[in-house]
C-alpha positions as CSV (number, residue, x, y, z in Angstrom):
1,M,-5.2,-2.4,-74.1
2,A,-7.7,-5.2,-75.3
3,T,-7.0,-7.5,-72.1
4,S,-5.7,-6.4,-68.7
5,I,-3.8,-8.6,-66.5
6,R,-5.6,-9.0,-63.4
7,Y,-4.8,-7.1,-59.9
8,S,-1.9,-5.4,-61.5
9,H,-2.8,-2.0,-60.7
10,Q,-2.7,-3.4,-57.4
11,V,0.9,-4.4,-57.4
12,D,1.7,-1.2,-59.1
13,S,0.0,0.7,-56.1
14,A,2.3,-1.3,-53.8
15,F,5.4,-0.3,-55.6
16,K,4.0,3.3,-55.8
17,Q,3.5,2.8,-51.6
18,L,6.9,0.9,-51.5
19,M,9.0,3.8,-52.9
20,K,7.1,6.4,-50.8
21,R,7.8,4.8,-47.8
22,F,11.5,3.9,-48.7
23,E,12.0,7.8,-49.8
24,T,11.0,8.2,-45.9
25,T,13.2,6.4,-44.8
26,K,16.4,7.5,-46.4
27,K,15.2,11.3,-45.7
28,K,15.4,9.9,-42.0
29,I,18.6,8.4,-42.2
30,N,20.0,11.4,-44.2
31,S,18.6,13.9,-41.5
32,S,20.0,11.2,-38.7
33,A,23.9,11.4,-40.8
34,A,23.3,15.4,-40.9
35,K,22.6,15.9,-36.9
36,R,25.7,13.6,-35.8
37,M,27.7,15.5,-38.2
38,K,26.7,19.0,-36.8
39,S,27.2,17.7,-33.4
40,G,30.7,16.6,-34.2
41,Q,30.1,12.6,-34.1
42,Y,32.1,12.2,-37.3
43,E,32.4,8.1,-36.8
44,A,28.6,7.6,-36.1
45,A,27.7,10.1,-39.1
46,T,30.1,8.2,-41.0
47,Q,28.6,5.0,-40.3
48,W,24.6,7.0,-40.9
49,M,26.2,7.5,-44.4
50,Q,26.9,4.3,-45.2
51,I,23.6,3.3,-44.0
52,G,22.3,5.7,-46.7
53,R,24.7,4.6,-49.6
54,A,23.0,1.2,-49.1
55,F,19.8,2.4,-49.0
56,D,20.1,4.3,-51.9
57,A,21.4,1.4,-54.0
58,F,18.8,-0.9,-52.8
59,S,16.4,2.0,-53.9
60,S,18.0,1.5,-57.1
61,K,17.4,-2.1,-57.1
62,I,13.0,-1.4,-56.3
63,E,12.9,1.0,-59.2
64,G,14.6,-1.5,-61.4
65,V,12.4,-4.2,-60.6
66,R,9.3,-1.7,-60.6
67,Q,10.3,-1.2,-64.1
68,E,10.7,-4.7,-65.3
69,W,7.3,-5.2,-63.4
70,H,5.6,-2.4,-66.4
71,E,8.0,-4.3,-68.9
72,L,6.2,-7.4,-68.3
73,V,2.7,-6.6,-68.0
74,A,3.0,-4.1,-71.0
75,S,4.1,-7.4,-73.4
76,S,2.0,-9.6,-71.5
77,Q,-1.3,-7.4,-72.6
78,K,0.1,-7.1,-75.8
79,S,0.6,-10.7,-76.3
80,L,-3.1,-11.6,-75.2
81,E,-4.5,-8.7,-77.3
82,E,-3.5,-10.6,-80.1
83,V,-5.3,-13.7,-79.1
84,E,-8.3,-12.6,-77.4
85,A,-9.3,-9.9,-80.0
86,K,-9.9,-12.9,-82.2
87,P,-13.5,-13.2,-82.9
88,I,-15.9,-15.5,-80.9
89,R,-18.3,-17.3,-82.3
90,T,-21.5,-17.9,-80.3
91,R,-23.1,-21.7,-80.2
92,R,-26.3,-20.9,-81.3
93,S,-26.9,-19.1,-84.7
94,G,-23.2,-18.9,-85.5
95,E,-23.3,-15.3,-85.7
96,I,-19.7,-13.6,-84.7
97,R,-20.0,-11.5,-81.1
98,V,-18.3,-8.7,-80.2
99,L,-17.6,-8.3,-76.5
100,P,-16.2,-5.3,-74.9
101,K,-12.8,-6.1,-74.7
102,Q,-12.3,-6.3,-78.6
103,L,-12.9,-2.7,-78.7
104,Y,-10.7,-1.2,-75.9
105,T,-7.4,-1.1,-77.9
106,P,-9.5,0.5,-81.3
107,A,-11.4,3.0,-79.0
108,L,-8.2,4.3,-77.6
109,K,-6.6,4.4,-81.3
110,A,-9.5,6.5,-82.6
111,L,-9.3,8.5,-79.6
112,S,-5.8,9.1,-80.0
113,K,-6.6,10.1,-83.9
114,R,-8.5,12.7,-82.7
115,N,-6.0,14.0,-80.8
116,G,-7.3,12.8,-77.4
117,T,-10.6,14.4,-77.0
118,A,-13.9,13.2,-78.4
119,S,-17.3,13.7,-78.2
120,P,-19.8,10.1,-77.4
121,E,-21.2,10.6,-80.7
122,E,-17.6,10.6,-82.5
123,M,-16.6,8.0,-80.7
124,L,-19.4,5.6,-81.5
125,A,-18.9,6.3,-85.3
126,D,-15.6,5.5,-84.6
127,L,-16.2,2.7,-83.4
128,H,-19.3,1.8,-85.2
129,N,-16.3,1.9,-88.6
130,H,-13.8,-0.5,-86.6
131,I,-17.1,-2.7,-86.1
132,V,-18.4,-2.8,-90.0
133,S,-14.6,-3.5,-91.2
134,A,-13.6,-5.9,-88.1
135,F,-17.0,-7.7,-87.9
136,P,-19.3,-7.4,-90.9
137,Q,-21.5,-10.1,-90.1
138,N,-22.5,-9.1,-86.8
139,D,-25.7,-7.1,-86.0
140,L,-23.6,-4.2,-84.7
141,A,-22.3,-3.5,-88.0
142,T,-25.8,-3.3,-89.8
143,N,-27.8,-1.4,-87.4
144,S,-27.2,2.0,-86.3
145,P,-25.1,3.1,-82.9
146,F,-27.2,5.7,-82.0
147,K,-30.6,3.7,-82.1
148,F,-29.6,0.2,-81.2
149,P,-30.1,-0.6,-77.6
150,A,-26.8,-3.3,-77.9
151,W,-24.6,-0.6,-79.4
152,Q,-25.3,1.5,-76.2
153,K,-24.4,-0.8,-73.8
154,L,-21.2,-2.1,-75.2
155,F,-20.1,1.3,-75.2
156,R,-20.9,2.1,-71.8
157,K,-18.9,-1.0,-71.0
158,V,-16.1,0.3,-73.1
159,Y,-16.3,3.6,-71.9
160,K,-16.6,2.9,-68.0
161,Y,-13.2,0.2,-68.4
162,C,-11.4,3.0,-70.3
163,Q,-12.0,5.0,-67.1
164,G,-11.1,2.2,-64.6
165,Q,-8.0,1.9,-66.1
166,G,-7.2,5.3,-66.0
167,L,-6.8,5.6,-70.2
168,I,-9.2,8.2,-70.0
169,E,-10.8,11.1,-67.7
170,R,-13.8,10.3,-65.3
171,R,-16.5,13.0,-66.6
172,K,-19.9,12.8,-66.1
173,D,-20.8,14.9,-69.4
174,G,-19.5,11.7,-71.4
175,Q,-16.5,13.4,-73.3
176,W,-13.6,10.8,-74.0
177,V,-10.6,12.7,-72.5
178,L,-7.5,10.8,-73.0
179,T,-5.4,10.9,-69.8
180,E,-1.1,10.7,-69.9
181,K,-1.3,6.7,-69.2
182,G,-4.0,6.5,-71.7
183,R,-1.5,8.2,-74.4
184,S,1.3,6.3,-73.0
185,S,-0.6,3.3,-74.0
186,T,-1.7,3.9,-77.3
187,I,1.8,4.5,-78.5
188,A,3.1,1.5,-77.1
């Protein structure tokens, strides 16, 4: 993803928490209905079952809204990706500047082509190939990614962003390993 929607992960967390609490409430309602049924209070049990059905219907609505939210975020990110990935010119020398957000998608695609696992050296080489083709006038295209400090800084930012978004595993050895979320984002 070239661009993330700010705070969207917090909305995702809120949906998960809401669904968990709702499931807990539904279990308690079902338990109350079962207790009434066992004790022979059939009218009360029937009432609890109706409440349970209403909660189940509402739970389905919440899940529908959650799905719509995921679709909205995905389509928004895709739309922004097209706009944000365009080269940005610096005012000083006219040189095209490469921003970390322009490398997130190419990094995930390169990682996906390597079956979801790559060493830092492999990823540097893949990103360098992307820079050479997409931004040939940039210093990053003409310098070796293994010895150029600007490359190292940019590479770390891309790596940390992908980890922070849950697209790759958090590892101390520097390996790039796609998570399920990362795999699904490369498919979309």
